BALOBA-1460 file (C-alpha; in Angstrom, 3 decimals):
// residues 121
<rec num="1" residu="m" x="148.074" y="6.352" z="84.446"/>
<rec num="2" residu="q" x="145.242" y="6.533" z="86.758"/>
<rec num="3" residu="t" x="146.954" y="9.480" z="88.616"/>
<rec num="4" residu="l" x="147.022" y="11.511" z="85.318"/>
<rec num="5" residu="h" x="143.519" y="10.685" z="84.520"/>
<rec num="6" residu="y" x="142.546" y="11.861" z="88.238"/>
<rec num="7" residu="y" x="144.449" y="15.027" z="87.665"/>
<rec num="8" residu="e" x="142.613" y="15.885" z="84.642"/>
<rec num="9" residu="r" x="139.142" y="14.974" z="86.145"/>
<rec num="10" residu="v" x="140.072" y="17.378" z="89.062"/>
<rec num="11" residu="g" x="141.432" y="20.028" z="86.759"/>
<rec num="12" residu="l" x="145.126" y="19.946" z="87.762"/>
<rec num="13" residu="l" x="146.041" y="18.993" z="84.578"/>
<rec num="14" residu="p" x="144.472" y="20.248" z="81.013"/>
<rec num="15" residu="k" x="142.814" y="17.718" z="78.663"/>
<rec num="16" residu="p" x="145.680" y="16.443" z="76.332"/>
<rec num="17" residu="a" x="145.740" y="16.147" z="72.756"/>
<rec num="18" residu="r" x="144.596" y="12.549" z="71.351"/>
<rec num="19" residu="s" x="146.368" y="10.548" z="68.784"/>
<rec num="20" residu="a" x="144.525" y="8.900" z="65.748"/>
<rec num="21" residu="s" x="144.037" y="5.730" z="67.840"/>
<rec num="22" residu="n" x="142.659" y="7.879" z="70.869"/>
<rec num="23" residu="y" x="145.575" y="7.780" z="72.982"/>
<rec num="24" residu="r" x="146.666" y="10.662" z="75.449"/>
<rec num="25" residu="l" x="149.553" y="12.618" z="74.093"/>
<rec num="26" residu="y" x="150.859" y="14.464" z="76.964"/>
<rec num="27" residu="s" x="153.062" y="17.704" z="76.406"/>
<rec num="28" residu="f" x="156.520" y="18.432" z="77.941"/>
<rec num="29" residu="e" x="154.621" y="21.067" z="79.849"/>
<rec num="30" residu="a" x="151.944" y="18.677" z="81.440"/>
<rec num="31" residu="l" x="155.131" y="16.375" z="82.373"/>
<rec num="32" residu="r" x="156.659" y="19.412" z="84.176"/>
<rec num="33" residu="r" x="153.255" y="20.019" z="86.005"/>
<rec num="34" residu="v" x="152.872" y="16.390" z="87.219"/>
<rec num="35" residu="q" x="156.559" y="16.742" z="88.315"/>
<rec num="36" residu="f" x="155.582" y="20.092" z="90.332"/>
<rec num="37" residu="i" x="152.320" y="18.471" z="91.571"/>
<rec num="38" residu="k" x="154.383" y="15.348" z="93.011"/>
<rec num="39" residu="k" x="157.146" y="17.525" z="94.558"/>
<rec num="40" residu="a" x="154.335" y="19.889" z="96.425"/>
<rec num="41" residu="q" x="152.684" y="16.810" z="97.474"/>
<rec num="42" residu="a" x="155.879" y="15.364" z="98.958"/>
<rec num="43" residu="v" x="156.493" y="18.603" z="101.068"/>
<rec num="44" residu="g" x="152.907" y="18.131" z="102.390"/>
<rec num="45" residu="f" x="150.544" y="20.266" z="100.010"/>
<rec num="46" residu="t" x="147.203" y="18.822" z="99.539"/>
<rec num="47" residu="l" x="145.817" y="18.664" z="95.964"/>
<rec num="48" residu="e" x="143.596" y="21.696" z="96.597"/>
<rec num="49" residu="e" x="146.261" y="23.895" z="97.862"/>
<rec num="50" residu="i" x="148.314" y="22.858" z="94.584"/>
<rec num="51" residu="r" x="145.279" y="23.677" z="92.466"/>
<rec num="52" residu="q" x="145.443" y="27.405" z="94.190"/>
<rec num="53" residu="i" x="149.180" y="27.557" z="93.345"/>
<rec num="54" residu="l" x="148.617" y="26.637" z="89.643"/>
<rec num="55" residu="d" x="145.658" y="28.816" z="89.413"/>
<rec num="56" residu="l" x="147.679" y="32.002" z="90.545"/>
<rec num="57" residu="k" x="150.397" y="31.046" z="88.312"/>
<rec num="58" residu="s" x="147.910" y="30.449" z="85.247"/>
<rec num="59" residu="h" x="146.361" y="33.821" z="85.945"/>
<rec num="60" residu="g" x="149.696" y="35.743" z="85.543"/>
<rec num="61" residu="r" x="150.337" y="35.923" z="89.473"/>
<rec num="62" residu="a" x="153.165" y="35.220" z="91.274"/>
<rec num="63" residu="p" x="152.230" y="32.153" z="93.697"/>
<rec num="64" residu="c" x="155.311" y="32.101" z="96.041"/>
<rec num="65" residu="r" x="153.745" y="34.332" z="98.703"/>
<rec num="66" residu="k" x="150.888" y="31.611" z="98.767"/>
<rec num="67" residu="v" x="153.405" y="28.993" z="98.736"/>
<rec num="68" residu="a" x="155.172" y="30.418" z="101.803"/>
<rec num="69" residu="e" x="151.816" y="30.941" z="103.631"/>
<rec num="70" residu="l" x="150.626" y="27.558" z="103.050"/>
<rec num="71" residu="g" x="154.041" y="26.434" z="104.315"/>
<rec num="72" residu="e" x="153.708" y="28.348" z="107.374"/>
<rec num="73" residu="k" x="150.376" y="26.910" z="107.893"/>
<rec num="74" residu="h" x="151.796" y="23.415" z="107.467"/>
<rec num="75" residu="l" x="154.477" y="23.957" z="109.922"/>
<rec num="76" residu="r" x="152.230" y="25.248" z="112.724"/>
<rec num="77" residu="e" x="150.150" y="21.902" z="111.928"/>
<rec num="78" residu="i" x="153.211" y="19.946" z="112.324"/>
<rec num="79" residu="d" x="154.226" y="21.435" z="115.661"/>
<rec num="80" residu="d" x="150.810" y="21.078" z="117.101"/>
<rec num="81" residu="r" x="150.674" y="17.330" z="115.861"/>
<rec num="82" residu="l" x="154.221" y="16.918" z="117.477"/>
<rec num="83" residu="a" x="152.847" y="18.523" z="120.534"/>
<rec num="84" residu="d" x="149.975" y="16.043" z="120.510"/>
<rec num="85" residu="l" x="152.336" y="12.917" z="120.115"/>
<rec num="86" residu="r" x="154.688" y="14.238" z="122.886"/>
<rec num="87" residu="r" x="151.676" y="14.384" z="125.270"/>
<rec num="88" residu="y" x="150.403" y="10.934" z="124.062"/>
<rec num="89" residu="r" x="153.964" y="9.449" z="124.332"/>
<rec num="90" residu="n" x="154.235" y="10.638" z="128.005"/>
<rec num="91" residu="a" x="150.806" y="9.175" z="128.866"/>
<rec num="92" residu="v" x="151.640" y="5.858" z="127.462"/>
<rec num="93" residu="a" x="155.016" y="6.027" z="129.223"/>
<rec num="94" residu="q" x="153.278" y="6.756" z="132.611"/>
<rec num="95" residu="s" x="150.573" y="3.997" z="132.050"/>
<rec num="96" residu="l" x="153.306" y="1.514" z="131.291"/>
<rec num="97" residu="a" x="155.250" y="2.263" z="134.292"/>
<rec num="98" residu="s" x="152.196" y="1.924" z="136.324"/>
<rec num="99" residu="w" x="151.029" y="-1.497" z="134.556"/>
<rec num="100" residu="r" x="154.589" y="-2.939" z="134.875"/>
<rec num="101" residu="e" x="154.328" y="-2.220" z="138.607"/>
<rec num="102" residu="k" x="150.857" y="-3.557" z="138.907"/>
<rec num="103" residu="t" x="151.252" y="-6.608" z="137.104"/>
<rec num="104" residu="a" x="154.954" y="-7.515" z="138.342"/>
<rec num="105" residu="h" x="153.369" y="-10.264" z="140.743"/>
<rec num="106" residu="r" x="150.150" y="-10.951" z="139.175"/>
<rec num="107" residu="r" x="149.336" y="-13.598" z="137.224"/>
<rec num="108" residu="n" x="145.629" y="-12.905" z="136.095"/>
<rec num="109" residu="c" x="144.097" y="-9.710" z="134.829"/>
<rec num="110" residu="a" x="141.046" y="-8.521" z="136.344"/>
<rec num="111" residu="g" x="138.270" y="-6.739" z="134.930"/>
<rec num="112" residu="e" x="135.722" y="-7.658" z="132.134"/>
<rec num="113" residu="f" x="138.469" y="-7.409" z="129.398"/>
<rec num="114" residu="c" x="141.576" y="-5.772" z="131.188"/>
<rec num="115" residu="d" x="141.427" y="-3.582" z="134.213"/>
<rec num="116" residu="l" x="144.862" y="-1.727" z="133.334"/>
<rec num="117" residu="i" x="142.661" y="-0.250" z="130.483"/>
<rec num="118" residu="e" x="139.307" y="-0.245" z="131.802"/>
<rec num="119" residu="r" x="140.736" y="2.170" z="134.929"/>
<rec num="120" residu="l" x="142.131" y="4.686" z="132.450"/>
<rec num="121" residu="p" x="140.578" y="8.033" z="133.182"/>
């Protein structure tokens, strides 16, 4: 329920009608909207991007071009992160290989904390 209240506060869901005892009465349309929001989040769209998509639709404009644009942007960001992770993975693998070699016959660790880390560039 907190999610629905949050969506109302940030304008993703319209304020629902209230019952005589002041309970929120969500419509079928609100349920469909929440399902859409959750699916969009599941594929990586932010709430702000989802708001843009819903705003286009509510103003009678087709949002699919915007969705494709945002999807392409997300794909580029994912590719960039994957490249960063590959570089990080290679750096860790190189460090581990070097550390194994340097510590194979050593019982103590030099440096203030651990020279293996302290000597990293």
